[in-house]
MARNU-113169 format. One record per atom (N, C-alpha, C): atom name; residue number from 1; residue in three letters; x negated, y negated, z negated. Coordinates in Angstrom, 3 decimals. Layout:
N
a CA&k NUM&r Ala&x X&y Y&z Z;
...
REM end
This chain:
63
a N&k 1&r Met&x -20.900&y 2.433&z -42.023;
a CA&k 1&r Met&x -21.541&y 3.190&z -40.971;
a C&k 1&r Met&x -20.573&y 4.199&z -40.361;
a N&k 2&r Glu&x -19.729&y 4.782&z -41.213;
a CA&k 2&r Glu&x -18.766&y 5.766&z -40.733;
a C&k 2&r Glu&x -17.771&y 5.119&z -39.763;
a N&k 3&r Tyr&x -17.381&y 3.887&z -40.047;
a CA&k 3&r Tyr&x -16.469&y 3.161&z -39.172;
a C&k 3&r Tyr&x -17.093&y 2.970&z -37.793;
a N&k 4&r Phe&x -18.376&y 2.635&z -37.770;
a CA&k 4&r Phe&x -19.088&y 2.439&z -36.505;
a C&k 4&r Phe&x -19.124&y 3.732&z -35.697;
a N&k 5&r Gln&x -19.357&y 4.864&z -36.357;
a CA&k 5&r Gln&x -19.398&y 6.157&z -35.677;
a C&k 5&r Gln&x -18.025&y 6.497&z -35.105;
a N&k 6&r Cys&x -16.987&y 6.236&z -35.873;
a CA&k 6&r Cys&x -15.623&y 6.491&z -35.411;
a C&k 6&r Cys&x -15.301&y 5.615&z -34.195;
a N&k 7&r Leu&x -15.722&y 4.369&z -34.248;
a CA&k 7&r Leu&x -15.505&y 3.448&z -33.141;
a C&k 7&r Leu&x -16.252&y 3.909&z -31.896;
a N&k 8&r Met&x -17.475&y 4.386&z -32.062;
a CA&k 8&r Met&x -18.264&y 4.885&z -30.935;
a C&k 8&r Met&x -17.626&y 6.139&z -30.330;
a N&k 9&r Asp&x -17.108&y 7.013&z -31.189;
a CA&k 9&r Asp&x -16.444&y 8.221&z -30.696;
a C&k 9&r Asp&x -15.204&y 7.861&z -29.879;
a N&k 10&r Glu&x -14.445&y 6.904&z -30.364;
a CA&k 10&r Glu&x -13.253&y 6.461&z -29.641;
a C&k 10&r Glu&x -13.629&y 5.834&z -28.293;
a N&k 11&r Leu&x -14.694&y 5.059&z -28.288;
a CA&k 11&r Leu&x -15.163&y 4.426&z -27.057;
a C&k 11&r Leu&x -15.609&y 5.472&z -26.044;
a N&k 12&r Lys&x -16.350&y 6.479&z -26.496;
a CA&k 12&r Lys&x -16.789&y 7.562&z -25.612;
a C&k 12&r Lys&x -15.591&y 8.322&z -25.053;
a N&k 13&r Ser&x -14.604&y 8.573&z -25.890;
a CA&k 13&r Ser&x -13.394&y 9.265&z -25.448;
a C&k 13&r Ser&x -12.652&y 8.447&z -24.402;
a N&k 14&r Phe&x -12.568&y 7.149&z -24.611;
a CA&k 14&r Phe&x -11.888&y 6.253&z -23.663;
a C&k 14&r Phe&x -12.604&y 6.248&z -22.313;
a N&k 15&r Ile&x -13.922&y 6.236&z -22.333;
a CA&k 15&r Ile&x -14.703&y 6.208&z -21.099;
a C&k 15&r Ile&x -14.540&y 7.518&z -20.324;
a N&k 16&r Lys&x -14.435&y 8.641&z -21.036;
a CA&k 16&r Lys&x -14.314&y 9.946&z -20.387;
a C&k 16&r Lys&x -12.929&y 10.186&z -19.790;
a N&k 17&r Gln&x -11.915&y 9.466&z -20.246;
a CA&k 17&r Gln&x -10.561&y 9.674&z -19.728;
a C&k 17&r Gln&x -10.497&y 9.259&z -18.264;
a N&k 18&r Glu&x -9.868&y 10.093&z -17.456;
a CA&k 18&r Glu&x -9.754&y 9.814&z -16.032;
a C&k 18&r Glu&x -8.315&y 9.595&z -15.592;
a N&k 19&r Gln&x -7.366&y 9.705&z -16.484;
a CA&k 19&r Gln&x -5.965&y 9.538&z -16.110;
a C&k 19&r Gln&x -5.683&y 8.132&z -15.626;
a N&k 20&r Gly&x -6.217&y 7.138&z -16.292;
a CA&k 20&r Gly&x -5.999&y 5.758&z -15.884;
a C&k 20&r Gly&x -6.624&y 5.467&z -14.536;
a N&k 21&r Val&x -7.800&y 6.008&z -14.306;
a CA&k 21&r Val&x -8.491&y 5.807&z -13.036;
a C&k 21&r Val&x -7.690&y 6.446&z -11.914;
a N&k 22&r Thr&x -7.163&y 7.632&z -12.139;
a CA&k 22&r Thr&x -6.373&y 8.319&z -11.126;
a C&k 22&r Thr&x -5.120&y 7.523&z -10.800;
a N&k 23&r Ala&x -4.472&y 6.979&z -11.802;
a CA&k 23&r Ala&x -3.269&y 6.180&z -11.568;
a C&k 23&r Ala&x -3.599&y 4.941&z -10.739;
a N&k 24&r Ile&x -4.722&y 4.315&z -11.010;
a CA&k 24&r Ile&x -5.134&y 3.142&z -10.240;
a C&k 24&r Ile&x -5.416&y 3.532&z -8.797;
a N&k 25&r Glu&x -6.085&y 4.663&z -8.600;
a CA&k 25&r Glu&x -6.380&y 5.120&z -7.238;
a C&k 25&r Glu&x -5.094&y 5.394&z -6.469;
a N&k 26&r Tyr&x -4.138&y 6.076&z -7.102;
a CA&k 26&r Tyr&x -2.867&y 6.337&z -6.437;
a C&k 26&r Tyr&x -2.135&y 5.030&z -6.132;
a N&k 27&r Gly&x -2.220&y 4.079&z -7.014;
a CA&k 27&r Gly&x -1.600&y 2.781&z -6.764;
a C&k 27&r Gly&x -2.221&y 2.070&z -5.573;
a N&k 28&r Leu&x -3.538&y 2.126&z -5.472;
a CA&k 28&r Leu&x -4.212&y 1.510&z -4.328;
a C&k 28&r Leu&x -3.849&y 2.208&z -3.018;
a N&k 29&r Ile&x -3.795&y 3.530&z -3.045;
a CA&k 29&r Ile&x -3.417&y 4.273&z -1.845;
a C&k 29&r Ile&x -1.994&y 3.924&z -1.433;
a N&k 30&r Ala&x -1.081&y 3.870&z -2.389;
a CA&k 30&r Ala&x 0.311&y 3.541&z -2.084;
a C&k 30&r Ala&x 0.431&y 2.128&z -1.515;
a N&k 31&r Ser&x -0.333&y 1.195&z -2.051;
a CA&k 31&r Ser&x -0.252&y -0.174&z -1.535;
a C&k 31&r Ser&x -0.833&y -0.268&z -0.130;
a N&k 32&r Leu&x -1.888&y 0.480&z 0.163;
a CA&k 32&r Leu&x -2.443&y 0.479&z 1.520;
a C&k 32&r Leu&x -1.474&y 1.116&z 2.515;
a N&k 33&r Ile&x -0.801&y 2.184&z 2.109;
a CA&k 33&r Ile&x 0.194&y 2.803&z 2.980;
a C&k 33&r Ile&x 1.340&y 1.832&z 3.227;
a N&k 34&r Gly&x 1.780&y 1.144&z 2.190;
a CA&k 34&r Gly&x 2.844&y 0.149&z 2.351;
a C&k 34&r Gly&x 2.431&y -0.973&z 3.287;
a N&k 35&r Leu&x 1.205&y -1.423&z 3.153;
a CA&k 35&r Leu&x 0.703&y -2.478&z 4.036;
a C&k 35&r Leu&x 0.666&y -2.007&z 5.487;
a N&k 36&r Ala&x 0.246&y -0.763&z 5.710;
a CA&k 36&r Ala&x 0.209&y -0.208&z 7.067;
a C&k 36&r Ala&x 1.619&y -0.100&z 7.646;
a N&k 37&r Ile&x 2.582&y 0.292&z 6.827;
a CA&k 37&r Ile&x 3.972&y 0.391&z 7.293;
a C&k 37&r Ile&x 4.503&y -0.986&z 7.662;
a N&k 38&r Ile&x 4.226&y -1.975&z 6.844;
a CA&k 38&r Ile&x 4.692&y -3.335&z 7.133;
a C&k 38&r Ile&x 4.067&y -3.865&z 8.417;
a N&k 39&r Ala&x 2.772&y -3.652&z 8.593;
a CA&k 39&r Ala&x 2.086&y -4.121&z 9.798;
a C&k 39&r Ala&x 2.623&y -3.410&z 11.038;
a N&k 40&r Gly&x 2.815&y -2.106&z 10.944;
a CA&k 40&r Gly&x 3.339&y -1.339&z 12.069;
a C&k 40&r Gly&x 4.753&y -1.743&z 12.435;
a N&k 41&r Thr&x 5.578&y -1.955&z 11.433;
a CA&k 41&r Thr&x 6.962&y -2.361&z 11.678;
a C&k 41&r Thr&x 7.025&y -3.746&z 12.313;
a N&k 42&r Thr&x 6.191&y -4.653&z 11.850;
a CA&k 42&r Thr&x 6.153&y -6.002&z 12.426;
a C&k 42&r Thr&x 5.733&y -5.956&z 13.884;
a N&k 43&r Leu&x 4.698&y -5.193&z 14.178;
a CA&k 43&r Leu&x 4.218&y -5.069&z 15.555;
a C&k 43&r Leu&x 5.268&y -4.405&z 16.434;
a N&k 44&r Leu&x 5.866&y -3.327&z 15.952;
a CA&k 44&r Leu&x 6.893&y -2.626&z 16.713;
a C&k 44&r Leu&x 8.106&y -3.520&z 16.931;
a N&k 45&r Gly&x 8.482&y -4.279&z 15.915;
a CA&k 45&r Gly&x 9.630&y -5.181&z 16.036;
a C&k 45&r Gly&x 9.396&y -6.243&z 17.099;
a N&k 46&r Ser&x 8.203&y -6.779&z 17.161;
a CA&k 46&r Ser&x 7.884&y -7.788&z 18.170;
a C&k 46&r Ser&x 7.941&y -7.184&z 19.574;
a N&k 47&r Asn&x 7.401&y -5.990&z 19.733;
a CA&k 47&r Asn&x 7.423&y -5.325&z 21.037;
a C&k 47&r Asn&x 8.847&y -4.979&z 21.457;
a N&k 48&r Leu&x 9.659&y -4.487&z 20.527;
a CA&k 48&r Leu&x 11.051&y -4.165&z 20.849;
a C&k 48&r Leu&x 11.835&y -5.414&z 21.222;
a N&k 49&r Asn&x 11.580&y -6.501&z 20.520;
a CA&k 49&r Asn&x 12.260&y -7.758&z 20.837;
a C&k 49&r Asn&x 11.921&y -8.206&z 22.255;
a N&k 50&r Ala&x 10.671&y -8.095&z 22.646;
a CA&k 50&r Ala&x 10.260&y -8.470&z 24.000;
a C&k 50&r Ala&x 10.926&y -7.574&z 25.039;
a N&k 51&r Lys&x 11.004&y -6.277&z 24.777;
a CA&k 51&r Lys&x 11.647&y -5.339&z 25.718;
a C&k 51&r Lys&x 13.124&y -5.653&z 25.867;
a N&k 52&r Phe&x 13.832&y -5.871&z 24.758;
a CA&k 52&r Phe&x 15.259&y -6.169&z 24.832;
a C&k 52&r Phe&x 15.521&y -7.503&z 25.528;
a N&k 53&r Thr&x 14.634&y -8.463&z 25.344;
a CA&k 53&r Thr&x 14.775&y -9.743&z 26.046;
a C&k 53&r Thr&x 14.617&y -9.536&z 27.549;
a N&k 54&r Thr&x 13.655&y -8.713&z 27.934;
a CA&k 54&r Thr&x 13.453&y -8.416&z 29.360;
a C&k 54&r Thr&x 14.672&y -7.706&z 29.938;
a N&k 55&r Ile&x 15.198&y -6.737&z 29.213;
a CA&k 55&r Ile&x 16.383&y -6.003&z 29.671;
a C&k 55&r Ile&x 17.581&y -6.946&z 29.789;
a N&k 56&r Ala&x 17.777&y -7.804&z 28.796;
a CA&k 56&r Ala&x 18.914&y -8.732&z 28.824;
a C&k 56&r Ala&x 18.787&y -9.706&z 29.991;
a N&k 57&r Thr&x 17.585&y -10.180&z 30.260;
a CA&k 57&r Thr&x 17.363&y -11.100&z 31.371;
a C&k 57&r Thr&x 17.629&y -10.408&z 32.699;
a N&k 58&r Thr&x 17.197&y -9.171&z 32.835;
a CA&k 58&r Thr&x 17.409&y -8.409&z 34.073;
a C&k 58&r Thr&x 18.908&y -8.148&z 34.297;
a N&k 59&r Ile&x 19.609&y -7.780&z 33.238;
a CA&k 59&r Ile&x 21.063&y -7.528&z 33.349;
a C&k 59&r Ile&x 21.794&y -8.820&z 33.682;
a N&k 60&r Ala&x 21.400&y -9.919&z 33.047;
a CA&k 60&r Ala&x 22.060&y -11.205&z 33.317;
a C&k 60&r Ala&x 21.827&y -11.652&z 34.754;
a N&k 61&r Ala&x 20.639&y -11.396&z 35.276;
a CA&k 61&r Ala&x 20.345&y -11.776&z 36.657;
a C&k 61&r Ala&x 21.098&y -10.897&z 37.637;
a N&k 62&r Ala&x 21.355&y -9.643&z 37.296;
a CA&k 62&r Ala&x 22.059&y -8.731&z 38.175;
a C&k 62&r Ala&x 23.552&y -9.043&z 38.229;
a N&k 63&r Ile&x 24.067&y -9.621&z 37.209;
a CA&k 63&r Ile&x 25.506&y -9.940&z 37.161;
a C&k 63&r Ile&x 25.708&y -11.203&z 37.878;
REM end
């Protein structure tokens, strides 16, 4: 019976701990920020490529 009580106390202590939950939350936030950076960079890269192509075409036509 004493073993069962010790096991229950350990289980209650594990459930009350919030350090692991906080680490998971920070990990999720970091991954969402990384995803936003990747999406923004991809979109910006496509727009910049289109602008430079337009500029190169205009310069080539002027020469």
